[in-house]
Backbone bond lengths (Angstrom), bond angles and torsions (degrees), N, CA, C in turn:
res aa  C-N    CA-C-N  psi(-1)  N-CA   C-N-CA  omega(-1)  CA-C   N-CA-C  phi
1 M - - - 1.440 - - 1.532 110.86 -
2 K 1.346 116.88 -42.36 1.467 119.00 179.78 1.494 110.66 -63.26
3 H 1.356 115.77 -36.46 1.502 118.48 177.42 1.514 111.68 -61.01
4 I 1.321 116.42 -41.70 1.467 120.29 -178.76 1.523 109.83 -66.08
5 Y 1.310 119.87 -45.37 1.481 122.07 178.53 1.540 109.79 -64.76
6 R 1.304 117.93 -38.64 1.476 118.78 178.61 1.536 110.66 -64.93
7 Y 1.338 115.39 -41.64 1.448 119.69 177.50 1.561 110.87 -62.15
8 L 1.317 118.83 -48.00 1.418 121.03 -179.35 1.496 113.72 -65.10
9 S 1.310 118.65 -40.30 1.478 120.95 177.49 1.539 109.89 -67.74
10 G 1.297 118.35 -31.75 1.463 120.06 -179.34 1.545 114.47 -80.27
11 T 1.306 116.36 -15.29 1.464 118.80 -176.28 1.562 111.90 -119.86
12 K 1.310 117.81 12.03 1.452 118.46 -179.26 1.498 115.84 -67.98
13 S 1.337 116.26 -19.83 1.491 120.17 178.77 1.558 110.74 -87.94
14 L 1.319 118.69 -11.54 1.454 120.49 178.34 1.486 113.85 -85.96
15 A 1.333 117.19 152.24 1.451 121.89 -175.43 1.523 108.21 -146.26
16 L 1.306 116.27 151.30 1.414 121.62 171.01 1.539 109.79 -80.61
17 T 1.300 116.57 138.59 1.487 120.27 178.15 1.501 106.57 -108.45
18 F 1.324 115.60 143.10 1.442 122.34 -179.25 1.531 110.07 -102.48
19 G 1.318 114.38 113.66 1.458 118.84 179.61 1.505 112.08 75.78
20 G 1.302 117.82 -119.76 1.464 121.86 -177.72 1.501 108.66 137.79
21 I 1.305 118.26 -33.39 1.459 122.74 177.25 1.490 109.05 -119.48
22 E 1.310 117.65 133.97 1.460 122.97 179.84 1.542 109.96 -74.24
23 K 1.293 116.47 88.89 1.479 121.31 178.69 1.524 111.66 -100.57
24 G 1.323 116.76 -21.51 1.454 118.49 -173.24 1.538 110.76 84.39
25 L 1.331 113.98 -161.50 1.462 120.51 -178.53 1.525 111.69 -89.40
26 E 1.318 117.19 126.98 1.468 122.28 178.92 1.560 106.75 -124.79
27 G 1.291 116.97 140.95 1.459 120.85 178.54 1.512 111.90 -129.03
28 Y 1.337 114.79 143.52 1.469 122.47 178.16 1.534 108.95 -131.63
29 T 1.313 116.61 142.04 1.452 120.62 179.64 1.545 110.08 -143.78
30 D 1.341 116.12 154.51 1.445 121.97 178.79 1.508 110.42 -160.60
31 A 1.302 115.66 158.74 1.483 121.99 174.41 1.518 107.03 -138.94
32 D 1.321 117.45 143.94 1.448 120.65 -175.21 1.515 113.15 -90.43
33 G 1.328 119.17 8.51 1.469 119.52 -175.67 1.547 110.46 73.66
34 A 1.301 115.92 -154.08 1.446 117.28 -178.73 1.527 111.92 -114.94
35 S 1.336 113.65 48.12 1.490 118.34 179.77 1.531 113.18 -81.03
36 Q 1.282 117.81 -4.77 1.482 120.81 178.42 1.511 110.35 -79.59
37 E 1.311 117.61 159.53 1.471 121.28 -178.14 1.523 112.73 -67.93
38 H 1.359 117.37 -23.60 1.457 122.50 178.80 1.518 111.18 -83.86
39 H 1.334 120.00 -3.34 1.483 127.25 176.22 1.532 109.71 62.98
40 R 1.295 118.28 27.19 1.473 120.22 174.05 1.544 108.24 -118.04
41 A 1.285 114.91 136.47 1.480 118.72 -177.66 1.524 110.30 -72.78
42 I 1.292 115.00 154.91 1.458 121.33 173.92 1.540 106.47 -106.55
43 S 1.341 113.77 121.01 1.476 122.01 179.95 1.507 108.73 -98.82
44 S 1.332 117.33 144.81 1.438 119.96 173.56 1.538 108.11 -150.20
45 Y 1.318 112.26 155.55 1.480 120.48 177.60 1.517 107.75 -150.90
46 T 1.337 113.84 155.83 1.472 121.84 178.20 1.529 105.75 -143.17
47 Y 1.298 116.85 137.24 1.453 123.10 173.26 1.515 108.41 -119.41
48 L 1.316 115.29 133.05 1.449 123.33 -178.27 1.549 108.91 -116.52
49 L 1.317 117.54 134.17 1.448 121.36 174.93 1.537 106.20 -115.46
50 N 1.305 117.61 113.13 1.435 122.06 -177.86 1.510 113.21 55.43
51 G 1.305 117.83 34.51 1.459 122.89 176.74 1.508 115.55 92.25
52 G 1.334 119.49 -4.13 1.461 122.80 -178.20 1.515 109.33 -113.66
53 A 1.318 116.89 132.93 1.479 120.94 -177.92 1.545 109.50 -66.84
54 V 1.310 115.66 127.57 1.469 122.44 176.10 1.486 114.87 -113.45
55 S 1.327 117.71 -20.98 1.447 121.45 179.27 1.517 108.77 -155.05
56 W 1.353 116.80 138.00 1.441 120.97 178.76 1.520 108.83 -157.37
57 A 1.310 116.53 157.05 1.438 122.18 178.25 1.534 109.89 -161.01
58 S 1.316 114.80 152.84 1.445 121.78 173.60 1.538 107.94 -147.23
59 C 1.324 117.74 123.11 1.419 118.39 -174.93 1.560 110.71 -152.02
60 K 1.301 117.06 158.48 1.432 121.38 176.94 1.476 108.56 -79.66
61 Q 1.380 116.41 134.89 1.436 120.20 -179.95 1.505 109.66 -69.84
62 E 1.344 117.08 149.17 1.455 121.19 -174.87 1.497 114.34 -72.03
63 L 1.310 117.41 -31.46 1.474 121.53 -175.47 1.547 111.36 -110.38
64 V 1.316 115.07 155.09 1.460 119.80 172.22 1.507 107.41 -78.76
65 M 1.335 117.30 123.89 1.456 120.22 -177.43 1.541 109.75 -89.41
66 L 1.306 115.76 151.39 1.466 121.11 -178.99 1.544 110.67 -86.33
67 S 1.294 117.37 -20.18 1.494 118.70 179.05 1.506 108.68 -149.34
68 T 1.333 114.36 163.96 1.436 120.97 176.81 1.549 111.59 -65.05
69 A 1.351 113.38 -38.98 1.468 118.38 177.25 1.532 112.26 -58.02
70 E 1.324 116.27 -43.26 1.460 119.73 176.88 1.529 112.94 -61.02
71 A 1.359 115.20 -39.96 1.436 118.61 177.59 1.542 111.00 -65.22
72 E 1.295 118.15 -37.24 1.453 121.97 175.16 1.497 112.82 -63.28
73 Y 1.333 117.56 -41.68 1.456 123.20 178.21 1.533 110.30 -62.39
74 V 1.309 116.77 -41.99 1.481 120.13 -179.65 1.556 108.04 -66.92
75 A 1.293 118.61 -42.86 1.446 122.09 178.53 1.536 109.53 -61.93
76 A 1.321 117.62 -43.88 1.466 119.97 179.32 1.525 111.36 -64.82
77 T 1.336 117.67 -37.24 1.452 119.16 176.39 1.488 113.70 -62.50
78 H 1.350 119.17 -41.61 1.461 121.24 178.94 1.543 109.85 -67.69
79 A 1.318 115.92 -38.05 1.477 119.66 178.82 1.527 110.96 -66.63
80 A 1.334 115.27 -39.19 1.470 118.86 179.30 1.526 111.93 -65.02
81 K 1.336 116.37 -39.26 1.491 119.12 176.48 1.512 111.46 -60.47
82 E 1.330 116.56 -40.65 1.453 120.51 179.44 1.552 109.36 -68.33
83 G 1.338 115.00 -40.37 1.503 117.97 178.57 1.515 112.75 -62.87
84 L 1.320 116.28 -37.23 1.488 118.73 177.96 1.529 109.68 -66.47
85 W 1.323 116.25 -38.67 1.450 120.02 179.68 1.520 110.54 -65.42
86 L 1.321 115.96 -41.21 1.480 119.90 179.78 1.540 110.15 -67.02
């Protein structure tokens, strides 16, 4: 207990900073194709605001895609919906 109080009193002036550079909202998305044994692509996206992650997701796509390009389009669609919401 003493260690916890010592740690808290020693770090009370420290703070986490968010970002640091005014970059605005940036988004990244990708899909791995159908390399998984279940033949469904894994979609993922990440949104950064001034360098700090504010939204991210990774999930298995609901349908079996016929091509890697189709899997990328589905991933981009899900990322775009999140980007519009943000």
